[in-house]
LUMDO-170715 format. One record per residue (C-alpha): residue number from 1; y, z negated, x negated. Coordinates in steps of 0.5 Angstrom, whole numbers, plus 500, padded with zeros to 3 digits. Each point is the difference from the previous one (the first is absolute). Layout:
<kolros>
    i    v    w    u
  NUM    Y    Z    X
...
</kolros>
This chain:
<kolros>
    i    v    w    u
    1  519  647  334
    2  505  502  494
    3  497  498  493
    4  492  517  469
    5  492  498  494
    6  499  508  500
    7  496  503  494
    8  497  507  501
    9  500  506  496
   10  501  507  501
   11  499  507  496
   12  506  503  497
   13  504  504  506
   14  506  504  499
   15  506  500  506
   16  505  505  499
   17  503  497  494
   18  497  494  500
   19  494  498  496
   20  496  494  502
   21  497  499  493
   22  501  504  494
   23  495  500  494
   24  504  502  494
   25  507  499  498
   26  505  504  502
   27  505  503  494
   28  507  500  502
   29  503  503  494
   30  497  505  495
   31  503  498  495
   32  500  494  498
   33  493  499  504
   34  499  492  499
   35  498  494  502
   36  499  492  499
   37  494  496  503
   38  503  497  507
   39  498  492  500
   40  493  498  503
   41  502  497  506
   42  505  505  502
   43  494  505  499
   44  496  496  505
   45  505  499  505
   46  501  508  501
   47  493  502  499
   48  498  495  506
   49  506  504  504
   50  497  506  498
   51  493  498  501
   52  501  498  508
   53  503  507  502
   54  506  497  503
   55  505  501  495
   56  504  507  499
   57  505  502  497
   58  505  506  500
   59  501  506  494
   60  506  503  498
   61  500  506  495
   62  499  495  494
   63  494  496  505
   64  504  494  501
   65  499  495  502
   66  493  502  501
   67  499  501  493
   68  502  493  497
   69  495  497  505
   70  495  504  497
   71  501  499  493
   72  500  493  501
   73  493  500  504
   74  497  504  494
   75  503  494  496
   76  506  504  497
   77  508  499  500
   78  502  508  501
   79  506  502  496
   80  506  504  502
   81  505  503  495
   82  507  501  503
   83  505  502  496
   84  496  500  494
   85  499  493  501
   86  493  498  501
   87  499  494  506
   88  493  497  502
   89  500  500  507
   90  499  493  502
   91  498  496  506
   92  502  493  502
   93  493  495  500
   94  504  496  506
   95  501  507  504
   96  493  502  499
   97  498  493  502
   98  504  500  506
   99  497  507  502
  100  493  498  498
  101  500  494  505
  102  502  506  505
  103  495  505  499
  104  494  496  497
  105  500  493  503
  106  504  502  507
  107  497  506  501
  108  507  505  501
  109  500  507  498
  110  507  502  497
  111  503  506  497
  112  505  499  494
  113  505  505  499
  114  504  497  494
  115  498  495  494
  116  503  501  494
  117  506  506  500
  118  499  501  493
  119  494  503  500
  120  503  504  506
  121  507  503  498
  122  503  501  493
  123  505  494  498
  124  506  504  500
  125  499  500  508
  126  500  493  501
  127  503  497  505
  128  507  497  499
  129  498  493  505
  130  495  495  497
  131  493  502  502
  132  493  496  498
  133  497  507  500
  134  504  502  493
  135  503  493  497
  136  496  496  495
  137  495  505  499
  138  499  503  507
  139  494  497  505
  140  503  494  503
  141  501  503  506
  142  495  504  505
  143  501  504  506
  144  495  501  506
  145  502  505  506
  146  493  499  504
  147  496  494  501
  148  493  500  504
  149  501  508  501
  150  507  499  503
  151  507  502  498
  152  504  494  499
  153  506  503  503
  154  503  495  505
  155  493  497  501
  156  502  493  500
  157  494  496  501
  158  496  504  495
  159  505  499  494
  160  500  492  503
  161  493  500  498
  162  500  503  494
  163  507  496  498
  164  496  493  502
  165  494  501  495
  166  504  502  494
  167  505  494  501
  168  493  496  499
  169  500  503  494
  170  506  502  497
  171  505  494  497
  172  506  499  505
  173  506  500  497
  174  498  505  495
  175  498  506  506
  176  505  504  503
  177  499  504  506
  178  503  507  501
  179  505  501  507
  180  496  496  505
  181  506  503  505
  182  495  506  499
  183  495  496  505
  184  504  497  506
  185  497  493  501
  186  497  499  493
  187  499  493  497
  188  502  500  492
  189  495  495  497
  190  503  493  498
  191  504  500  494
  192  500  508  499
  193  506  503  499
  194  502  507  503
  195  502  506  496
  196  503  507  501
  197  495  506  501
  198  498  505  506
  199  496  500  505
  200  495  505  498
  201  495  495  497
  202  499  492  500
  203  503  498  493
  204  498  493  497
  205  502  498  493
  206  498  494  495
  207  506  498  495
  208  496  494  497
  209  495  500  493
  210  496  507  501
  211  494  495  496
  212  501  494  507
  213  492  499  502
  214  501  499  507
  215  494  495  503
  216  496  505  505
  217  500  497  507
  218  494  497  503
  219  495  503  504
  220  499  498  507
  221  495  495  498
  222  504  497  494
  223  505  494  502
  224  502  498  493
  225  501  506  497
  226  496  499  494
  227  496  507  501
  228  494  497  504
  229  498  499  507
  230  500  494  503
  231  498  497  507
  232  502  495  505
  233  496  494  504
  234  502  496  506
  235  497  493  499
  236  497  498  507
  237  502  493  500
  238  506  500  497
  239  503  506  501
  240  502  501  493
  241  501  507  498
  242  498  501  493
  243  500  507  495
  244  494  501  496
  245  502  504  494
  246  496  505  496
  247  499  501  493
  248  497  506  500
  249  493  499  500
  250  498  498  506
  251  502  494  501
  252  505  495  502
  253  501  494  495
  254  507  498  502
  255  503  498  507
  256  506  498  503
  257  502  497  506
  258  505  503  504
  259  502  496  506
  260  496  497  507
  261  500  502  507
  262  495  506  499
  263  496  497  504
  264  504  502  507
  265  499  507  497
  266  495  504  504
  267  499  506  495
  268  504  503  494
  269  499  505  495
  270  504  502  494
  271  503  506  497
  272  506  502  497
  273  504  501  507
  274  507  501  498
  275  499  505  495
  276  502  496  494
  277  494  499  495
  278  499  493  502
  279  494  498  505
  280  502  497  507
  281  496  497  506
  282  501  502  507
  283  497  495  505
  284  499  498  508
  285  501  494  503
  286  496  498  506
  287  506  502  504
  288  500  506  498
  289  505  500  495
  290  500  505  494
  291  502  497  494
  292  503  503  493
  293  499  496  493
  294  504  504  495
  295  497  499  494
  296  504  498  494
  297  496  502  493
  298  499  492  499
  299  495  498  503
  300  503  499  506
  301  505  503  506
  302  507  501  501
  303  501  498  507
  304  497  502  507
  305  502  504  505
  306  497  502  507
  307  499  508  501
  308  497  499  507
  309  497  497  505
  310  493  501  505
  311  494  500  494
  312  496  495  504
  313  496  505  502
  314  498  502  494
  315  493  497  497
  316  501  504  493
  317  505  502  495
  318  499  504  493
  319  505  504  496
  320  500  501  492
  321  501  508  501
  322  504  506  503
  323  497  502  507
  324  504  505  502
  325  502  504  494
  326  507  497  499
  327  499  497  494
  328  502  493  503
  329  495  494  501
  330  498  500  507
  331  495  495  504
  332  494  502  504
  333  498  495  506
  334  494  498  505
  335  503  498  507
  336  495  495  505
  337  498  506  503
  338  498  503  494
  339  505  506  499
  340  501  502  493
  341  507  501  498
  342  504  503  494
  343  508  497  500
  344  504  504  495
  345  504  496  496
  346  508  502  499
  347  500  496  493
  348  505  494  502
  349  494  496  502
  350  499  503  508
  351  497  506  502
  352  503  506  503
  353  495  504  504
  354  492  497  503
  355  495  505  501
  356  493  498  504
  357  494  502  496
  358  494  499  505
  359  496  495  504
  360  493  496  498
  361  503  495  494
  362  498  494  503
  363  493  502  497
  364  504  498  493
  365  500  493  497
  366  504  502  494
  367  505  506  499
  368  503  500  492
  369  505  506  499
  370  502  503  493
  371  499  507  496
  372  492  499  498
  373  499  506  498
  374  507  502  496
  375  502  506  504
  376  507  496  502
  377  498  500  508
  378  498  493  502
  379  493  498  503
  380  496  495  503
  381  494  497  497
  382  497  496  507
  383  495  496  502
  384  496  501  506
  385  498  494  504
  386  493  501  499
  387  502  499  492
  388  501  507  497
  389  505  503  495
  390  504  506  502
  391  505  504  497
  392  505  504  504
  393  503  505  496
  394  508  501  502
  395  503  507  501
  396  506  498  499
  397  503  502  507
  398  499  493  503
  399  492  501  501
  400  493  500  497
  401  494  504  499
  402  493  498  503
  403  498  493  496
  404  495  501  494
  405  495  494  500
  406  500  497  493
  407  495  494  501
  408  498  494  505
  409  499  493  498
  410  507  499  501
  411  501  496  507
  412  498  493  497
  413  507  500  496
  414  505  496  504
  415  506  503  496
  416  503  507  498
  417  505  503  496
  418  502  505  495
  419  504  506  498
  420  503  497  494
  421  497  502  492
  422  497  494  499
  423  496  502  493
  424  505  504  498
  425  497  507  499
  426  504  504  506
  427  496  499  505
  428  501  496  507
  429  495  494  501
  430  497  495  505
  431  499  493  500
  432  496  497  504
  433  498  492  502
  434  493  499  501
  435  498  494  505
  436  499  495  495
  437  508  500  498
  438  498  506  494
  439  506  504  499
  440  497  507  497
  441  503  506  497
  442  497  507  502
  443  502  505  495
  444  503  507  503
  445  497  506  497
  446  506  505  503
  447  496  503  505
  448  500  496  505
  449  494  495  498
  450  499  495  495
  451  497  499  494
  452  497  493  499
  453  502  493  501
  454  503  494  496
  455  501  493  502
  456  507  498  500
  457  498  492  501
  458  498  495  505
  459  504  495  505
  460  504  505  504
  461  497  498  507
  462  506  497  502
  463  505  505  501
  464  502  503  507
  465  501  507  497
  466  500  504  493
  467  504  505  499
</kolros>
């Protein structure tokens, strides 16, 4: 067969010349020592990145670029006084938004070696060539030398993943990449321009307005880019697939019909399989074909492709999380023989590897994927044939810890889905349909269990699947 919402905190840790989180502002110059308040939106972005423990930065003799990042995390813009001229070491809001998407929303670790060189060198040492590290006050470019603990070097696949995520946020035609020939076979994001640079880091720069507020890419369950998680349902009679748009309060007041023919699909699961920040769907047909529907962020899909075959043996599939630790959305599936598999996503709507987890899963009626305990690793919520709900904590290594019994009485439900945050509290929830067609939201509590339920509404009995 062929086929990253991460939130956790770590204590401050020193790694060589890098610091994961600073509690005080580093003075770059003893005279003068000045600071301005940093924009609140930028402070929030930098604080969130540091809080994950996945943002590190180099520190030269003047503490840069770490010092500027630390200053923002502390709420200030640090000052530098080259050649008797005080310069404030600002960071571009758009660049920070791109890094936030990489680190916070997609779960990548990055090591930054340069942002604002006005804070690193005297102004008289400014290079003769045009550099967004210097021009227009500096801070409009970022250099990264390590991603997920690996040097960028000639690691084309790793650099490509980083660029793809930045491209989902950074505006095309205003964003440049330094020296793509450093990574043979690299695909420059559509619309980006190329600038001269060296091969010591991945250089990305932004030449638009530094105050531009960019749309935040949706989660794996947000199909219309409004910041609220949605779900899909397919009518068993007409085959119409409908998007039900969440309002962030646990209800879905608006709907949008997408297209017919979905009664010909056997299984389906949503997630961001191509790593572009839009919710997609993977579905199987009776002949075993796998279909990929990439979301367009506007209540629909941009097409369909068939990345694989042989899926007729699958009786259940689910997604909504990273199960292998590579920060890409994966698929979990159960075969007719009861074997549980993890299919590692490759970030293009297909898969790169298959992991056999273990047998005995024919004894479970429903399997729902998601990060239900907030540790950044894909978990499962499953219902046994006896009606008991279990939480299986993912290890991030295509395996799961022993199941924890949450409670009984779930056998009467005729459909179970979830993994999205439907009530806006930052925790993954479940949606369950009763035998009478009532749809309920079970609010996740962030520990792999639920914290009460609410009735979403009646009339959901006529759907082949809810996902």
